[in-house]
N, C-alpha and C positions, 0 to 999 in steps of 0.2 A: 499322716497321723498327727494330731495336735499334741503339744508338749504335755498338757495335763493328763493325757490318756496313755502316756508311756508307762511301761512297767517299772517298778522301783524295787530296790533291795537296800538293806542296811549293812554298812561296812562293819565287820566284827572288831576292827582295830579302833576306829574313831567314833563308831556308833552314829554316823551321819547317814542319812538316806542319799542314794544316788540313783540316777535314771539310766535307762537303756540308751546306748549309743549305737550309731550305725556300724562302727568298727567292731562291736561286740555281737553283731547280728547272728553270726554262725555259731557262737559258743556262749550265749547269754546264760545258759544253765550252769556253766563252769566258772563264770565270773564271780569272785568272792570279795574282792577289794575295790574301793573306789578309785585308787590311784596306785602308781608304781611305788610311791613313798610308803603307803600303808602296807603294800605287799612285802616290801623289804623289811619293814618294822616287824611284821608277823614272822618272817623267816629268822630275823635276829633273835626274837624271843624264844623260838624253838631251839635255835642253836645254843643260846645261853643256858637253856633248861637242860639240854643234853650234856653239856660240859660238866664234868665232875671235878671238884677241887682236889688238888694233890695233897697227899698226906692225911687224908681222913678216911 
C-alpha cells in the first residue's frame, strides 16, 4: 500500500494528522493519540481535572 493511501486520524491533543502504522495493524480502531507523549499529556489533563483543591 502506498503511503498516500494509508488511513489517517487526527490526534485530539496536538490536532495533527497521523497515519496508520504496521504496529497498529490489529488495533487501529482503538488508537487515539499520535504518540506516547500525547497519550500521557491526555492522561495528565484527566488526572488534574479529577483532583479537587483542599479547603474548598
